[in-house]
N, C-alpha and C positions, 0 to 999 in steps of 0.2 A: 636917840643915840645910845643911851645907857642900856636900853633893852637889847639892842643889836650887840653891844659889847659883851653883855652877859651871855647871850646865846653863843657867841664865838668861844668864850671861855668854857662854856659847858660842853661844847662839842670839839674840844681840842684834839689834836692828832693822837690817835690811839695806836701806838706801836704794836701792842699785843695783837690787835686784829689784823694788821698788815703782815706781821710775822707769821701768824697762824694761816692766813690766806696764802702766803708764799710757800709755806710748808705743804699746804693742801695742793697747791699748783704742782709741786714736785712729787706728790704721792703717786700719781699714775705712772710716770716714767720710772720711778724708783721701784715700785711694786712689780712692774713688767721686767725691769732689769734683774731684780732679785729672783723672780720666778725663772727666768731664763738661766741665770747663774746656777741656781739649785738643780734645775733639770739637767743642765750640762754635766754637772758633777755626778749626779745620780746615774745618768745614762752612761757616762764613761766608766764608772765603777761596775755597773751591772752588765754592760755589753762587752767590755773588754775582758773582764774577769768575773764571769757569772758565779763562780764558787765563793767569791768574797762578798757577794750581795746576799746576805742571809737576813732578810727582814720578814716580819710576819705578814706584811701586806705586799701585794704585787706592785711592780714598778709602775704599771699603767695607772693603778689606783692612786699611787703616791703622786704621780704627775697631775692627775685630776684634782686631788686635794690641794696641791700647790696652786693650781690655776684658780680654783674656787676661792681660796683665801685671798689671792691677789685681786680677784674681781671684787670681793667684799670690801677690801681696803680702798679700792678705787671708788666704789659706790658710796662709801662713807664720806670720802673727800668730795665727791660730787654733791652729796646731800648737803654738806655744810656750805659748799659754794652756792648751791641753789638758795639756801636760806639767807645767806649774806646778800646775794643778788636781789632777792625779793625784798629784803629789808632796806636796801639802798636804792631801790628803783625810784624813778621820778615820781610816781604816784604816792609813794610813801614819804616823799620830801615836801609835800604840800604844806606841812606845818612850818617849814623853813622858807616861806615865800619871800621874806625880807632878805635873808642871807642864806646862800647855799654854801655849805662847808666844802672846801676843796677836797678834803680827805674822803668825803662821801662818794664823789665821782671816781676817785682813785680806787676805792674799795669795790665799787660796782664794776669797774673795768677789770680789776683783778679777779673778781668772782666770776665774771662771764668767761674770761680766759680759762679759769680753772674748770668751769663746766665744759667748755669745748675740748680741752685737753683730756679731761677725765672721760668724756664720751669717746674720744678717739682711742684711748688706751683700753677702755672696756671692750670696744669692738675688736681691737687687736687680741685681747685676752680671750674673747669668745671664739675667735678663729683658731687660736692655739688650743683651746679646750676641745673644739670639734676635732682638730687633728689628733689630739691625745686620745680621744674616745675612739676614733675611727682606725687608727694605726698604732700597732705596738711600737714602743720606742726603739727596740732592737731589730725591728723587721727590715729596716733599710739596710 
């Protein structure tokens, strides 16, 4: 009984891990939203008043850079979620065969959702990147 009680106290609820996973869960939607927001601002300035847009880089290149940065941020979130999902998977919990910590299952569930949402937003950003490469922003 004492061994079980010590194990539970060693694996107490880690708020930092849950908060970090929740932040990673929102990384995909926030990166996508910020990229859209930045591209809308740049497109409105460059397409409505081209004389005001005096950047050393083309607008299409700027859109591609924004997309690549957003994809990188989402990939980093997916990588951390993958690591957390792998660390909290059932096969890695064999050492806790007497007691399974409730927080471990919660972290695993949150990590899997972060992986799913990150994959969805990576796919959305890749489609946006293809559109930015294929079509000039002011062509429409």
